[in-house]
VMD Tcl script that draws the C-alpha trace (Angstrom):
set ca {
  {-8.92 -17.83 -11.62}
  {-10.40 -17.43 -8.18}
  {-8.85 -19.39 -5.37}
  {-11.99 -20.36 -3.55}
  {-11.07 -23.15 -1.19}
  {-12.70 -23.06 2.21}
  {-9.46 -22.32 4.03}
  {-5.84 -21.51 3.29}
  {-4.76 -23.07 6.59}
  {-3.06 -26.46 6.56}
  {-4.68 -29.23 8.54}
  {-2.48 -28.71 11.62}
  {-2.89 -24.93 11.71}
  {-6.61 -25.18 11.05}
  {-6.91 -27.64 13.91}
  {-5.13 -25.46 16.49}
  {-6.69 -22.17 15.38}
  {-10.22 -23.19 14.43}
  {-11.19 -26.70 15.57}
  {-9.55 -26.67 18.99}
  {-11.20 -23.45 20.24}
  {-14.60 -24.70 19.08}
  {-14.13 -27.84 21.15}
  {-12.90 -25.78 24.09}
  {-15.90 -23.43 23.83}
  {-18.24 -26.42 24.01}
  {-16.41 -27.75 27.05}
  {-16.46 -24.37 28.80}
  {-20.16 -23.88 28.08}
  {-20.87 -27.23 29.77}
  {-18.81 -26.22 32.81}
  {-21.34 -24.90 35.36}
  {-18.88 -24.35 38.22}
  {-19.24 -21.07 40.09}
  {-15.49 -20.51 40.22}
  {-14.43 -16.94 39.45}
  {-11.94 -16.20 36.71}
  {-8.91 -18.32 37.45}
  {-6.42 -16.85 35.02}
  {-7.22 -13.12 35.08}
  {-7.47 -10.59 37.92}
  {-10.20 -8.04 38.55}
  {-7.86 -5.48 36.97}
  {-7.77 -7.58 33.78}
  {-4.19 -8.76 34.21}
  {-2.99 -12.34 33.74}
  {-2.40 -14.40 36.91}
  {1.00 -15.76 35.99}
  {1.14 -18.13 38.95}
  {-1.93 -19.93 37.59}
  {-0.35 -20.15 34.14}
  {2.71 -21.63 35.86}
  {0.57 -24.38 37.40}
  {-0.99 -25.02 34.01}
  {2.41 -25.55 32.41}
  {3.43 -27.92 35.17}
  {6.55 -26.14 36.46}
  {8.84 -25.53 33.51}
  {12.48 -26.45 34.08}
  {15.35 -23.96 33.79}
  {16.68 -25.65 30.64}
  {13.27 -25.62 28.90}
  {13.47 -24.58 25.21}
  {10.12 -24.40 23.45}
  {11.40 -25.14 19.95}
  {12.80 -28.46 21.17}
  {9.46 -29.78 22.44}
  {7.68 -32.71 20.78}
  {4.43 -32.45 18.79}
  {2.64 -34.32 21.58}
  {3.75 -31.65 24.08}
  {2.29 -28.92 21.86}
  {-0.93 -30.87 21.39}
  {-1.56 -31.23 25.12}
  {-0.34 -27.73 25.95}
  {-2.44 -25.96 23.31}
  {-5.54 -27.65 24.66}
  {-4.78 -26.03 28.01}
  {-3.80 -22.74 26.39}
  {-7.20 -22.47 24.71}
  {-8.80 -22.88 28.11}
  {-6.83 -19.83 29.26}
  {-7.55 -17.91 26.05}
  {-11.28 -18.60 26.34}
  {-11.39 -17.23 29.87}
  {-9.14 -14.21 29.33}
  {-10.84 -13.15 26.12}
  {-14.25 -13.55 27.70}
  {-13.14 -11.47 30.69}
  {-12.09 -8.59 28.44}
  {-15.18 -8.64 26.25}
  {-17.45 -8.81 29.32}
  {-15.55 -6.11 31.17}
  {-17.04 -2.77 32.14}
  {-16.07 0.55 30.65}
  {-14.58 1.51 34.01}
  {-12.38 -1.59 34.10}
  {-11.08 -0.95 30.60}
  {-10.51 2.75 31.25}
  {-8.47 1.95 34.34}
  {-6.51 -0.66 32.37}
  {-5.72 1.74 29.52}
  {-4.74 4.48 32.00}
  {-2.47 2.08 33.86}
  {-0.69 1.46 30.56}
  {-0.58 5.07 29.37}
  {3.17 4.74 28.75}
  {2.29 2.57 25.72}
  {0.40 5.36 23.95}
  {3.34 6.04 21.64}
  {3.16 2.41 20.47}
  {-0.54 1.58 20.32}
  {-3.95 3.19 20.78}
  {-5.77 0.58 22.90}
  {-9.09 2.39 22.73}
  {-9.02 2.54 18.96}
  {-8.02 -1.12 18.68}
  {-10.70 -2.29 21.09}
  {-13.40 -0.22 19.41}
  {-12.32 -1.68 16.07}
  {-12.55 -5.20 17.49}
  {-16.15 -4.79 18.66}
  {-17.25 -2.84 15.59}
  {-18.19 -6.01 13.68}
  {-16.81 -4.57 10.45}
  {-15.58 -7.00 7.81}
  {-11.95 -6.82 8.86}
  {-12.29 -5.99 12.55}
  {-10.61 -9.07 14.00}
  {-7.88 -9.27 11.35}
  {-6.97 -5.60 11.59}
  {-6.85 -5.82 15.39}
  {-4.58 -8.88 15.27}
  {-2.26 -7.13 12.80}
  {-2.11 -4.00 14.93}
  {-1.62 -5.84 18.23}
  {1.09 -8.22 17.00}
  {3.17 -5.52 15.28}
  {2.85 -3.23 18.33}
  {3.69 -6.07 20.71}
  {6.83 -6.79 18.72}
  {7.88 -3.16 18.91}
  {7.24 -3.13 22.66}
  {9.30 -6.29 23.20}
  {12.12 -4.79 21.14}
  {12.09 -1.68 23.31}
  {12.18 -3.82 26.47}
  {15.06 -5.85 25.03}
  {17.17 -2.66 24.89}
  {17.09 -2.54 28.70}
  {19.56 -5.45 28.61}
  {20.72 -5.89 25.02}
  {21.99 -3.74 22.16}
  {20.79 -4.88 18.71}
  {17.16 -6.00 18.56}
  {16.70 -9.31 16.65}
  {14.76 -8.81 13.43}
  {12.34 -11.74 13.83}
  {9.84 -11.97 16.69}
  {10.61 -15.66 17.14}
  {14.30 -14.90 17.66}
  {13.50 -11.97 19.94}
  {11.42 -14.20 22.22}
  {14.29 -16.69 22.43}
  {16.77 -14.15 23.83}
  {18.16 -14.53 27.34}
  {17.57 -10.80 27.86}
  {13.77 -11.06 27.61}
  {13.80 -14.30 29.58}
  {15.62 -12.53 32.40}
  {13.19 -9.58 32.37}
  {9.86 -11.42 32.05}
  {10.56 -14.89 33.37}
  {10.05 -18.26 31.71}
  {6.28 -18.59 32.15}
  {5.23 -15.26 30.52}
  {7.74 -15.80 27.69}
  {6.51 -19.36 27.06}
  {2.87 -18.25 27.03}
  {3.74 -15.46 24.57}
  {5.64 -17.91 22.38}
  {2.68 -20.27 22.26}
  {0.39 -17.45 21.12}
  {2.54 -15.56 18.65}
  {6.11 -16.77 18.51}
  {6.68 -20.41 17.44}
  {5.59 -22.46 14.39}
  {3.83 -25.27 16.28}
  {2.00 -22.86 18.59}
  {-1.00 -20.78 17.59}
  {1.43 -18.66 15.55}
  {-1.29 -16.06 15.02}
  {1.18 -13.34 14.09}
  {2.63 -15.17 11.08}
  {-0.57 -16.64 9.65}
  {-2.20 -13.20 9.85}
  {0.66 -11.15 8.40}
  {1.37 -13.62 5.58}
  {-2.23 -13.37 4.39}
  {-3.52 -16.86 5.15}
  {-6.32 -16.03 7.59}
  {-9.91 -15.25 6.79}
  {-12.08 -13.37 9.27}
  {-14.07 -16.49 10.17}
  {-10.88 -18.25 11.27}
  {-9.90 -15.66 13.89}
  {-11.35 -16.45 17.30}
  {-12.62 -13.36 19.08}
  {-11.31 -14.53 22.46}
  {-7.81 -14.99 21.03}
  {-7.79 -11.36 19.93}
  {-8.98 -10.30 23.38}
  {-6.21 -12.36 24.97}
  {-3.61 -10.50 22.89}
  {-4.84 -7.27 24.51}
  {-4.49 -8.69 28.03}
  {-1.13 -10.31 27.23}
  {0.21 -6.95 26.05}
  {-0.76 -5.03 29.20}
  {0.26 -7.89 31.49}
  {3.77 -7.97 30.02}
  {3.91 -4.20 30.40}
  {2.87 -4.59 34.04}
  {5.89 -6.86 34.64}
  {8.22 -4.28 33.13}
  {6.67 -1.45 35.16}
  {7.27 -3.40 38.36}
  {11.00 -3.68 37.60}
  {12.01 -0.56 35.66}
  {11.22 3.12 35.83}
  {11.20 3.61 32.07}
  {11.64 1.69 28.82}
  {13.72 3.02 25.90}
  {11.51 4.14 23.04}
  {12.92 3.72 19.55}
  {11.98 6.42 17.07}
  {9.53 5.11 14.44}
  {11.01 5.01 10.95}
  {10.51 7.97 8.64}
  {9.46 7.37 5.06}
  {9.45 10.93 3.74}
  {12.51 10.34 1.55}
  {10.91 7.29 -0.10}
  {7.61 9.10 -0.37}
  {9.18 12.01 -2.27}
  {10.65 9.63 -4.84}
  {7.35 7.78 -5.33}
  {5.03 10.79 -5.26}
  {4.47 11.17 -9.00}
  {4.33 7.47 -9.91}
  {0.55 6.91 -9.76}
  {-2.42 9.30 -9.77}
  {-4.78 9.47 -6.79}
  {-6.91 6.32 -6.86}
  {-9.70 8.00 -4.88}
  {-10.78 9.60 -8.15}
  {-11.48 6.15 -9.60}
  {-13.58 4.83 -6.73}
  {-16.43 3.37 -8.82}
  {-14.21 1.45 -11.23}
  {-12.01 0.02 -8.42}
  {-14.86 -1.26 -6.30}
  {-16.21 -2.89 -9.41}
  {-12.84 -4.52 -10.13}
  {-12.54 -5.94 -6.62}
  {-16.01 -7.48 -6.90}
  {-15.44 -9.04 -10.32}
  {-11.84 -10.18 -10.42}
  {-11.38 -13.94 -10.51}
  {-8.09 -14.00 -8.61}
  {-9.36 -13.02 -5.17}
  {-11.26 -15.54 -3.08}
  {-14.64 -14.72 -1.61}
  {-13.12 -15.12 1.86}
  {-10.54 -12.41 1.23}
  {-12.51 -10.01 -0.97}
  {-13.95 -8.22 2.06}
  {-10.43 -7.31 3.19}
  {-9.65 -5.72 -0.18}
  {-12.87 -3.72 -0.11}
  {-12.19 -2.64 3.46}
  {-8.62 -1.61 2.60}
  {-9.85 0.52 -0.30}
  {-12.57 2.08 1.86}
  {-9.93 2.94 4.45}
  {-7.92 4.60 1.68}
  {-10.86 6.63 0.37}
  {-11.67 7.71 3.95}
  {-8.04 8.93 4.38}
  {-7.21 6.19 6.91}
  {-4.05 5.46 5.01}
  {-2.19 3.61 7.77}
  {-5.13 1.28 8.35}
  {-5.38 0.77 4.59}
  {-1.78 -0.47 4.53}
  {-2.32 -2.61 7.61}
  {-5.07 -4.62 5.92}
  {-3.73 -4.39 2.37}
  {-0.18 -5.72 2.73}
  {-1.08 -9.29 3.83}
  {-3.64 -9.43 1.02}
  {-1.03 -8.40 -1.55}
  {1.15 -11.28 -0.41}
  {-1.77 -13.70 -0.58}
  {-2.69 -12.45 -4.07}
  {0.87 -12.96 -5.28}
  {1.01 -16.40 -3.67}
  {-2.22 -17.37 -5.44}
  {-0.79 -16.31 -8.81}
  {2.55 -17.99 -8.05}
  {0.87 -21.30 -7.22}
  {-1.31 -21.12 -10.35}
  {1.38 -20.28 -12.90}
  {3.86 -22.72 -11.37}
  {1.23 -25.49 -11.01}
  {1.81 -26.05 -7.29}
  {-1.63 -25.53 -5.68}
  {-0.59 -27.26 -2.44}
  {1.72 -24.30 -1.75}
  {-1.32 -22.11 -1.12}
  {-1.61 -23.62 2.34}
  {0.29 -22.27 5.31}
  {3.36 -24.30 6.14}
  {3.97 -26.58 9.08}
  {7.18 -26.30 11.06}
  {8.79 -28.89 8.77}
  {7.56 -27.45 5.46}
  {8.80 -24.63 3.29}
  {6.90 -21.37 3.72}
  {5.80 -19.78 0.46}
  {6.50 -16.13 1.27}
  {7.24 -13.06 -0.82}
  {10.95 -13.85 -0.93}
  {10.33 -17.05 -2.88}
  {7.33 -15.76 -4.81}
  {9.43 -13.00 -6.42}
  {12.68 -14.95 -6.57}
  {14.46 -15.30 -9.93}
  {14.39 -18.61 -11.79}
  {17.15 -20.84 -10.49}
  {18.51 -24.31 -11.14}
  {15.60 -26.69 -10.87}
  {13.17 -23.81 -10.18}
  {11.51 -22.09 -13.13}
  {9.45 -19.29 -11.56}
  {6.79 -18.30 -14.08}
  {5.45 -15.38 -12.08}
  {8.06 -13.03 -13.53}
  {6.99 -13.92 -17.05}
  {3.33 -13.54 -16.04}
  {3.63 -10.15 -14.35}
  {6.45 -8.77 -16.46}
  {9.84 -7.53 -15.27}
  {8.65 -3.93 -14.81}
  {5.92 -4.89 -12.36}
  {8.24 -7.25 -10.47}
  {10.75 -4.39 -10.27}
  {8.08 -2.15 -8.72}
  {7.31 -4.86 -6.17}
  {11.00 -5.31 -5.36}
  {11.32 -1.54 -4.95}
  {8.53 -1.21 -2.42}
  {9.17 -4.46 -0.55}
  {12.82 -5.51 -0.59}
  {15.56 -3.06 -1.57}
  {17.39 -1.84 1.54}
  {17.19 1.84 0.58}
  {13.50 1.51 -0.23}
  {10.54 1.78 2.13}
  {10.42 -2.02 2.77}
  {6.94 -1.13 3.90}
  {5.72 -4.64 4.66}
  {8.68 -5.36 6.99}
  {8.52 -2.00 8.71}
  {4.80 -2.18 9.48}
  {4.66 -5.86 10.40}
  {7.61 -5.57 12.79}
  {6.25 -2.46 14.44}
  {8.80 0.01 13.08}
  {6.17 2.28 11.57}
  {3.20 3.65 13.53}
  {0.23 3.44 11.16}
  {-2.06 5.54 13.37}
  {0.33 8.42 14.05}
  {0.90 8.85 10.33}
  {-2.70 8.44 9.19}
  {-3.09 12.01 7.93}
  {0.40 12.54 6.61}
  {1.33 12.87 2.98}
  {3.77 9.98 3.47}
  {1.13 7.36 4.14}
  {-1.09 8.68 1.36}
  {1.70 8.26 -1.18}
  {2.77 4.84 0.10}
  {-0.78 3.44 0.41}
  {-1.77 4.85 -3.00}
  {1.39 3.26 -4.40}
  {0.79 -0.19 -2.89}
  {-2.89 -0.18 -3.87}
  {-2.00 0.83 -7.44}
  {0.53 -2.00 -7.64}
  {-2.04 -4.50 -6.36}
  {-4.56 -3.41 -9.00}
  {-1.88 -3.72 -11.68}
  {-1.15 -7.26 -10.51}
  {-4.85 -8.13 -10.89}
  {-5.27 -6.50 -14.29}
  {-2.04 -7.72 -15.86}
  {-2.51 -11.25 -14.55}
  {-6.04 -11.55 -15.90}
  {-4.98 -10.14 -19.26}
  {-1.77 -12.16 -19.48}
  {-3.43 -15.48 -18.68}
  {-6.16 -14.63 -21.20}
  {-8.82 -16.36 -19.17}
  {-11.77 -17.75 -21.06}
  {-14.68 -19.97 -20.25}
  {-12.84 -23.25 -20.75}
  {-9.86 -22.16 -18.69}
  {-11.99 -20.95 -15.82}
  {-14.08 -24.11 -15.87}
  {-11.04 -26.23 -15.15}
  {-10.22 -26.91 -11.55}
  {-7.01 -27.92 -9.88}
  {-7.36 -30.19 -6.89}
  {-5.22 -29.62 -3.81}
  {-4.19 -32.36 -1.40}
  {-7.44 -32.10 0.54}
  {-9.56 -32.28 -2.65}
  {-10.83 -28.71 -2.46}
  {-11.06 -26.57 -5.57}
  {-8.32 -24.01 -6.04}
  {-9.77 -22.53 -9.22}
  {-13.34 -21.30 -8.94}
  {-15.83 -22.46 -11.56}
  {-18.24 -19.66 -10.60}
  {-19.77 -17.50 -13.27}
  {-16.16 -16.82 -14.15}
  {-16.54 -16.04 -17.81}
  {-19.07 -13.27 -17.29}
  {-17.01 -11.78 -14.50}
  {-13.89 -11.96 -16.63}
  {-15.56 -10.15 -19.53}
  {-16.75 -7.44 -17.16}
  {-13.28 -7.13 -15.68}
  {-11.67 -6.87 -19.12}
  {-13.93 -3.93 -19.85}
  {-12.55 -2.23 -16.74}
  {-8.93 -2.84 -17.73}
  {-9.07 -0.23 -20.48}
  {-10.61 2.29 -18.07}
  {-7.60 1.96 -15.76}
  {-4.97 1.69 -18.48}
  {-3.06 4.57 -16.87}
  {-1.99 2.11 -14.14}
  {-0.30 -0.17 -16.65}
  {1.26 2.82 -18.39}
  {2.72 3.95 -15.07}
  {4.20 0.49 -14.55}
  {5.75 0.32 -18.02}
  {7.30 3.79 -17.57}
  {8.61 2.98 -14.09}
  {12.33 2.89 -13.36}
  {13.63 1.56 -10.09}
  {13.97 4.22 -7.40}
  {15.64 2.09 -4.73}
  {17.87 -0.44 -6.49}
  {21.51 0.11 -5.40}
  {22.25 1.31 -8.93}
  {19.47 3.91 -8.75}
  {20.77 5.09 -5.40}
  {24.27 5.31 -6.92}
  {23.10 7.58 -9.75}
  {21.33 9.92 -7.31}
  {24.55 10.10 -5.29}
  {26.52 11.07 -8.42}
  {24.32 14.10 -9.02}
  {24.59 15.10 -5.37}
  {28.38 14.85 -5.23}
  {28.92 16.74 -8.48}
  {26.90 19.66 -7.17}
  {29.03 19.71 -4.03}
  {32.27 19.64 -6.01}
  {31.21 22.64 -8.08}
  {30.89 24.56 -4.82}
  {34.65 24.22 -4.25}
  {34.91 27.39 -6.34}
  {33.24 29.22 -3.46}
  {35.62 28.01 -0.77}
  {37.37 30.91 0.98}
  {40.89 31.71 -0.21}
  {43.20 34.72 -0.17}
  {42.63 37.19 -2.99}
  {45.89 36.39 -4.72}
  {44.74 32.76 -5.10}
  {41.15 33.45 -5.96}
  {41.17 32.38 -9.60}
  {44.58 30.94 -10.32}
  {46.12 27.55 -9.85}
  {49.87 27.49 -10.29}
  {50.17 23.73 -10.19}
  {48.80 22.74 -13.59}
  {48.89 19.03 -14.23}
  {48.99 18.25 -17.92}
  {48.00 14.67 -17.26}
  {44.84 15.81 -15.49}
  {43.97 17.93 -18.50}
  {44.60 14.94 -20.78}
  {42.20 12.77 -18.77}
  {39.61 15.52 -18.64}
  {39.68 16.03 -22.42}
  {39.38 12.29 -23.11}
  {36.33 12.03 -20.89}
  {34.68 15.16 -22.23}
  {35.18 14.17 -25.86}
  {34.66 10.41 -25.72}
  {31.91 10.06 -23.14}
  {29.96 13.30 -22.89}
  {30.69 14.94 -26.26}
  {30.94 18.21 -24.39}
  {33.38 21.11 -24.68}
  {32.31 22.87 -21.48}
  {34.39 23.30 -18.36}
  {33.84 20.66 -15.69}
  {33.06 23.53 -13.32}
  {30.21 24.86 -15.38}
  {26.48 24.53 -14.90}
  {26.28 23.41 -18.53}
  {28.50 20.43 -17.75}
  {26.39 19.47 -14.74}
  {23.28 19.59 -16.95}
  {25.08 17.43 -19.53}
  {25.90 14.85 -16.85}
  {22.32 14.91 -15.54}
  {21.01 14.22 -19.04}
  {23.58 11.44 -19.40}
  {22.26 9.87 -16.18}
  {18.65 10.12 -17.37}
  {19.57 8.25 -20.55}
  {21.30 5.40 -18.73}
  {18.98 2.42 -19.16}
  {20.40 -0.49 -17.21}
  {18.69 -3.71 -16.28}
  {18.35 -3.86 -12.50}
  {16.10 -6.84 -11.79}
  {17.85 -9.98 -10.50}
  {21.31 -9.07 -11.75}
  {24.45 -11.23 -11.38}
  {26.55 -11.06 -8.23}
  {29.50 -9.53 -10.12}
  {27.45 -6.45 -10.97}
  {26.51 -6.07 -7.33}
  {30.18 -6.12 -6.37}
  {30.98 -3.33 -8.82}
  {28.02 -1.23 -7.69}
  {29.05 -1.63 -4.06}
  {32.58 -0.46 -4.89}
  {31.22 2.54 -6.79}
  {28.96 3.49 -3.90}
  {31.85 3.19 -1.47}
  {33.91 5.50 -3.68}
  {31.11 8.09 -3.76}
  {30.73 7.80 0.00}
  {34.42 8.56 0.44}
  {34.12 11.46 -2.01}
  {31.30 12.80 0.12}
  {33.56 12.56 3.18}
  {36.32 14.29 1.25}
  {33.95 17.13 0.36}
  {33.30 17.69 4.06}
  {37.00 17.56 4.94}
  {38.03 19.99 2.20}
  {35.32 22.44 3.23}
  {36.35 22.21 6.88}
  {40.09 22.51 6.20}
  {39.59 25.40 3.78}
  {37.58 27.39 6.30}
  {39.99 26.76 9.18}
  {43.13 27.50 7.15}
  {41.65 30.65 5.65}
  {40.76 32.01 9.10}
  {44.27 31.21 10.34}
  {45.77 33.01 7.34}
  {43.40 35.97 7.71}
  {44.19 36.32 11.42}
  {47.96 35.94 10.83}
  {48.15 32.81 12.95}
  {50.14 30.69 10.49}
  {53.81 29.84 10.84}
  {55.93 29.90 7.71}
  {55.78 26.12 7.22}
  {51.99 26.17 7.52}
  {51.78 29.01 5.00}
  {53.80 26.97 2.50}
  {51.51 23.95 2.92}
  {48.44 26.17 2.64}
  {49.85 27.68 -0.54}
  {50.41 24.20 -1.97}
  {46.85 23.27 -1.11}
  {45.46 26.37 -2.84}
  {47.57 25.74 -5.92}
  {46.52 22.12 -6.21}
  {42.91 22.08 -5.06}
  {41.47 22.82 -8.52}
  {43.40 19.90 -10.01}
  {42.18 17.67 -7.18}
  {38.62 18.75 -7.86}
  {39.00 18.00 -11.58}
  {40.43 14.58 -10.77}
  {37.50 13.75 -8.49}
  {35.03 14.85 -11.18}
  {36.89 12.63 -13.65}
  {36.50 9.69 -11.27}
  {32.75 10.31 -11.12}
  {32.62 10.50 -14.93}
  {34.42 7.16 -15.24}
  {31.97 5.62 -12.76}
  {29.10 6.85 -14.93}
  {30.78 5.40 -18.00}
  {31.16 2.02 -16.27}
  {27.55 2.15 -15.05}
  {26.26 2.72 -18.57}
  {27.84 -0.54 -19.71}
  {27.65 -2.50 -16.47}
  {25.14 -5.03 -17.84}
  {27.65 -6.00 -20.51}
  {30.21 -6.90 -17.86}
  {33.09 -6.55 -20.32}
  {36.55 -6.65 -18.70}
  {34.92 -7.25 -15.32}
  {38.25 -8.01 -13.67}
  {39.85 -4.82 -15.01}
  {36.89 -2.72 -13.84}
  {36.92 -4.37 -10.42}
  {40.66 -3.78 -10.10}
  {40.36 -0.13 -11.16}
  {37.53 0.58 -8.72}
  {39.44 -0.98 -5.84}
  {42.49 1.08 -6.75}
  {40.34 4.23 -6.97}
  {38.74 3.55 -3.59}
  {42.15 3.13 -1.96}
  {43.39 6.35 -3.56}
  {40.41 8.37 -2.31}
  {40.81 6.88 1.17}
  {44.46 7.94 1.23}
  {43.63 11.45 -0.01}
  {41.00 11.65 2.70}
  {43.59 10.72 5.32}
  {46.29 13.08 4.06}
  {43.93 16.05 3.67}
  {42.64 15.96 7.25}
  {43.38 18.96 9.45}
  {45.64 16.77 11.58}
  {47.77 15.41 8.70}
  {47.58 18.24 6.13}
  {50.09 16.50 3.83}
  {49.46 18.03 0.43}
  {52.73 17.00 -1.22}
  {51.77 13.39 -0.55}
  {48.35 14.06 -2.06}
  {49.94 15.46 -5.23}
  {52.12 12.38 -5.57}
  {49.12 10.10 -5.07}
  {47.04 11.89 -7.67}
  {49.82 11.90 -10.26}
  {50.20 8.12 -9.90}
  {46.44 7.70 -10.06}
  {46.15 9.77 -13.25}
  {48.77 7.66 -15.01}
  {46.98 4.47 -14.01}
  {43.59 5.86 -14.99}
  {44.69 7.05 -18.42}
  {45.90 3.55 -19.22}
  {42.61 2.08 -17.96}
  {40.27 4.43 -19.83}
  {42.23 4.25 -23.11}
  {42.14 0.45 -22.99}
  {38.41 0.49 -22.31}
  {37.68 2.91 -25.14}
  {39.72 0.86 -27.59}
  {37.80 -2.30 -26.71}
  {34.43 -0.74 -27.58}
}
mol new
graphics top color blue
foreach p $ca { graphics top sphere $p radius 0.5 }
foreach p [lrange $ca 0 end-1] q [lrange $ca 1 end] { graphics top cylinder $p $q radius 0.2 }
display resetview
């Protein structure tokens, strides 16, 4: 099933990105005037006043998204004239000119390595233009976000929205912003950023002069900022070490399977011949330890691969083309969306829920790496992290997932000669399914599937690391270990091991939970109990993919409770240390000593109550997919959250109201016993 049409660009996008520059190149080659460069200076900076004349004096109320198609048509013709000249000026420049330009923009070194990008562009490797476009557009977006912080506070997530802000308009002026929008920031413009990052472009569709213009645009915008401000805020690139640690053992190192994987990329029938070179280049980058560059090239191809499968299994070949401004964009959000009313998405059935879960983990969940978003929006510096363990793990992970998508899809669709021979016609009558020598390639690929069966095994054994429920269970383990450490809080010798306030109701709740849920007779303070809980967590097997909204509400409440428990841990530790030092140094008044004594007498019961709350949360998590008594569970969790919040308030060093805490906990225990007994009886 190879998508082998000549282009994945719709007619409009193909016209403005491919046809128009060819016409402009012909016109420019026939222009024999001796005029020097009109739109670029000797220092390789854009002459904005000339661009202003080209636009015809934009009015103060000009909004680019409100312009007519005819305006774009005439303007893009002029823009390509500028692009042709600027790109030519850069590519014909001397080493001295470029060195001076890079040095003049040395403050951008933390964002982009211009030398490395330029050398990549002129290297003539299979992905040179695409990789340079991806690097330049993501870095430009990061730069514009940094500049925005000179005037604004929260940087808009989308580049299009960022370029529409009054803050950037005030800093750069209307002409530079409009020119930038036409190149990278609006649907009816050249829109090079989106068509590249969403995987539509092939190398032959990227004009060399357009890439060169992106270089000059970048430094010219920086020149404007330098003329107005002494420094620009620099946001810290995101760190992915936490995500990397959780993913580290998922897949083995693919470098050890180099021969088989090159062979797969050359024989699979679900990658077009126009895009295969990008896959090969991405894998070569990985093998050569250029992990950031591997991800840069790989991520758009993963989206394109998934879009190809989506369009095939859902019989909508026209969706393979990039969208116009008025059409719906087929992006990862829709490709991996659950079946809905009137929309039966077959890709989940094709790939299997485990593989879709892995994709959701790496791409979408908020606590996950969201690697595609972070790299494409410039939040992650792919060059600075090239040699780090983080980018090895992430790139190995993404590449493994991509190979699994290829293998499972080919096997699931059970391609054979008759199936491959069929072709689906798109709107422009170009084949979407390649006739090729598909059968022979498919047989060869099937032979390779068994050799890489460990990839599928890793997928089938995978459990979500970044779903909110997974994050919740990790938090449980963390908070339990902190609560056990309450035994080590400082206290006077006479209160070291005794608790005079013994609450029978707390003991009742504890025994119910230990006997009915954990089948454990160990103390809740013991290491054995913690191990029992950890094993309980490991055996929780909940569905996490595309769950109902009600489950999400419960999980959010549970996470809020654990967050408040974490805050309470910090408060209790702080108060215990301060009060102990005051007692030790004889700095307590009689009233304070009484309150401190009450705290010491009750703190063990409070700890047991908090552990019981965590145990009930685990019990509810285990059966959350069943959603029995949803309203009762929701009500209990809200009540629990309010109780913990009140305890947190009363236990602060400023309030220190332990009698109120005791009253709160006694009421909570009575309510909880009723709740847990009712739940156990209903099972």
